ChimeraX commands (.cxc) that place a marker at each C-alpha (Angstrom):
marker #1 position -1.31,107.73,60.84 radius 0.5
marker #1 position -3.92,105.19,59.83 radius 0.5
marker #1 position -7.24,105.42,61.65 radius 0.5
marker #1 position -7.12,101.77,62.68 radius 0.5
marker #1 position -3.68,102.22,64.32 radius 0.5
marker #1 position -3.76,102.95,68.02 radius 0.5
marker #1 position -1.04,104.57,70.05 radius 0.5
marker #1 position 0.33,102.71,73.01 radius 0.5
marker #1 position -0.60,103.99,76.48 radius 0.5
marker #1 position 3.02,105.04,77.03 radius 0.5
marker #1 position 3.01,107.13,73.84 radius 0.5
marker #1 position -0.24,108.77,74.92 radius 0.5
marker #1 position 1.24,109.55,78.32 radius 0.5
marker #1 position 4.36,111.08,76.76 radius 0.5
marker #1 position 2.24,113.18,74.40 radius 0.5
marker #1 position 0.06,114.33,77.31 radius 0.5
marker #1 position 3.14,115.29,79.37 radius 0.5
marker #1 position 4.62,117.27,76.47 radius 0.5
marker #1 position 1.34,119.14,75.93 radius 0.5
marker #1 position 1.02,119.78,79.66 radius 0.5
marker #1 position 4.54,121.20,79.83 radius 0.5
marker #1 position 3.87,123.49,76.87 radius 0.5
marker #1 position 0.67,124.81,78.46 radius 0.5
marker #1 position 2.48,125.30,81.78 radius 0.5
marker #1 position 5.26,127.21,80.05 radius 0.5
marker #1 position 2.73,129.48,78.36 radius 0.5
marker #1 position 0.85,130.14,81.63 radius 0.5
marker #1 position 4.09,130.84,83.54 radius 0.5
marker #1 position 5.27,133.26,80.84 radius 0.5
marker #1 position 1.95,135.07,80.81 radius 0.5
marker #1 position 2.03,135.34,84.61 radius 0.5
marker #1 position 5.58,136.72,84.48 radius 0.5
marker #1 position 4.74,139.41,81.93 radius 0.5
marker #1 position 1.36,140.38,83.41 radius 0.5
marker #1 position 2.07,140.23,87.15 radius 0.5
marker #1 position 5.77,139.92,88.01 radius 0.5
marker #1 position 7.33,142.52,85.70 radius 0.5
marker #1 position 4.96,145.39,86.70 radius 0.5
marker #1 position 5.45,144.55,90.37 radius 0.5
marker #1 position 9.25,144.55,90.01 radius 0.5
marker #1 position 9.14,147.89,88.21 radius 0.5
marker #1 position 6.95,149.37,90.95 radius 0.5
marker #1 position 9.32,148.20,93.67 radius 0.5
marker #1 position 12.39,149.44,91.76 radius 0.5
marker #1 position 11.08,153.00,92.05 radius 0.5
marker #1 position 11.45,152.91,95.83 radius 0.5
marker #1 position 15.04,152.18,96.92 radius 0.5
marker #1 position 15.58,151.00,100.49 radius 0.5
marker #1 position 16.32,153.60,103.13 radius 0.5
marker #1 position 19.90,154.01,104.27 radius 0.5
marker #1 position 20.71,153.40,107.93 radius 0.5
marker #1 position 21.42,156.28,110.26 radius 0.5
marker #1 position 25.16,156.71,109.67 radius 0.5
marker #1 position 25.61,158.91,112.75 radius 0.5
marker #1 position 24.67,156.04,115.06 radius 0.5
marker #1 position 26.93,153.64,113.17 radius 0.5
marker #1 position 29.83,156.07,113.47 radius 0.5
marker #1 position 29.28,156.32,117.24 radius 0.5
marker #1 position 29.12,152.52,117.51 radius 0.5
marker #1 position 32.35,152.15,115.53 radius 0.5
marker #1 position 34.01,154.81,117.69 radius 0.5
marker #1 position 32.92,152.93,120.83 radius 0.5
marker #1 position 34.32,149.66,119.50 radius 0.5
marker #1 position 37.62,151.18,118.40 radius 0.5
marker #1 position 38.04,153.11,121.67 radius 0.5
marker #1 position 37.04,150.54,124.28 radius 0.5
marker #1 position 37.41,147.15,122.60 radius 0.5
marker #1 position 40.78,147.45,120.86 radius 0.5
marker #1 position 42.76,145.63,123.57 radius 0.5
marker #1 position 40.04,143.25,124.80 radius 0.5
marker #1 position 40.63,139.54,124.18 radius 0.5
marker #1 position 38.27,136.57,124.02 radius 0.5
marker #1 position 35.05,136.92,125.99 radius 0.5
marker #1 position 35.91,140.45,127.05 radius 0.5
marker #1 position 35.97,141.54,123.41 radius 0.5
marker #1 position 32.49,140.17,122.79 radius 0.5
marker #1 position 31.17,141.68,126.03 radius 0.5
marker #1 position 32.56,145.03,124.91 radius 0.5
marker #1 position 30.88,144.65,121.51 radius 0.5
marker #1 position 27.55,143.90,123.17 radius 0.5
marker #1 position 27.91,146.90,125.49 radius 0.5
marker #1 position 28.59,149.19,122.53 radius 0.5
marker #1 position 25.68,147.63,120.66 radius 0.5
marker #1 position 23.30,148.15,123.59 radius 0.5
marker #1 position 24.47,151.73,123.96 radius 0.5
marker #1 position 24.42,152.85,120.31 radius 0.5
marker #1 position 22.30,150.48,118.22 radius 0.5
marker link #1:1,2 radius 0.2
marker link #1:2,3 radius 0.2
marker link #1:3,4 radius 0.2
marker link #1:4,5 radius 0.2
marker link #1:5,6 radius 0.2
marker link #1:6,7 radius 0.2
marker link #1:7,8 radius 0.2
marker link #1:8,9 radius 0.2
marker link #1:9,10 radius 0.2
marker link #1:10,11 radius 0.2
marker link #1:11,12 radius 0.2
marker link #1:12,13 radius 0.2
marker link #1:13,14 radius 0.2
marker link #1:14,15 radius 0.2
marker link #1:15,16 radius 0.2
marker link #1:16,17 radius 0.2
marker link #1:17,18 radius 0.2
marker link #1:18,19 radius 0.2
marker link #1:19,20 radius 0.2
marker link #1:20,21 radius 0.2
marker link #1:21,22 radius 0.2
marker link #1:22,23 radius 0.2
marker link #1:23,24 radius 0.2
marker link #1:24,25 radius 0.2
marker link #1:25,26 radius 0.2
marker link #1:26,27 radius 0.2
marker link #1:27,28 radius 0.2
marker link #1:28,29 radius 0.2
marker link #1:29,30 radius 0.2
marker link #1:30,31 radius 0.2
marker link #1:31,32 radius 0.2
marker link #1:32,33 radius 0.2
marker link #1:33,34 radius 0.2
marker link #1:34,35 radius 0.2
marker link #1:35,36 radius 0.2
marker link #1:36,37 radius 0.2
marker link #1:37,38 radius 0.2
marker link #1:38,39 radius 0.2
marker link #1:39,40 radius 0.2
marker link #1:40,41 radius 0.2
marker link #1:41,42 radius 0.2
marker link #1:42,43 radius 0.2
marker link #1:43,44 radius 0.2
marker link #1:44,45 radius 0.2
marker link #1:45,46 radius 0.2
marker link #1:46,47 radius 0.2
marker link #1:47,48 radius 0.2
marker link #1:48,49 radius 0.2
marker link #1:49,50 radius 0.2
marker link #1:50,51 radius 0.2
marker link #1:51,52 radius 0.2
marker link #1:52,53 radius 0.2
marker link #1:53,54 radius 0.2
marker link #1:54,55 radius 0.2
marker link #1:55,56 radius 0.2
marker link #1:56,57 radius 0.2
marker link #1:57,58 radius 0.2
marker link #1:58,59 radius 0.2
marker link #1:59,60 radius 0.2
marker link #1:60,61 radius 0.2
marker link #1:61,62 radius 0.2
marker link #1:62,63 radius 0.2
marker link #1:63,64 radius 0.2
marker link #1:64,65 radius 0.2
marker link #1:65,66 radius 0.2
marker link #1:66,67 radius 0.2
marker link #1:67,68 radius 0.2
marker link #1:68,69 radius 0.2
marker link #1:69,70 radius 0.2
marker link #1:70,71 radius 0.2
marker link #1:71,72 radius 0.2
marker link #1:72,73 radius 0.2
marker link #1:73,74 radius 0.2
marker link #1:74,75 radius 0.2
marker link #1:75,76 radius 0.2
marker link #1:76,77 radius 0.2
marker link #1:77,78 radius 0.2
marker link #1:78,79 radius 0.2
marker link #1:79,80 radius 0.2
marker link #1:80,81 radius 0.2
marker link #1:81,82 radius 0.2
marker link #1:82,83 radius 0.2
marker link #1:83,84 radius 0.2
marker link #1:84,85 radius 0.2
marker link #1:85,86 radius 0.2
marker link #1:86,87 radius 0.2
view
């Protein structure tokens, strides 16, 4: 490019946007490798706790015993009663 040639304002804006996107990509990648990956690895070492299966079995037994022939609103009332009793 000749020193006396000037770029148009639109070309300067496009060049600025490209440079800005490259810098943003670099910063986001650095953040991912420095902060996100170690945090994900730390969390992966602690699996979530399983629910108390005994209570769920009692709830399911309540539903299958008392709610099997209920229809409409009665069915949902029965579900809520079992939920209040066992969950």
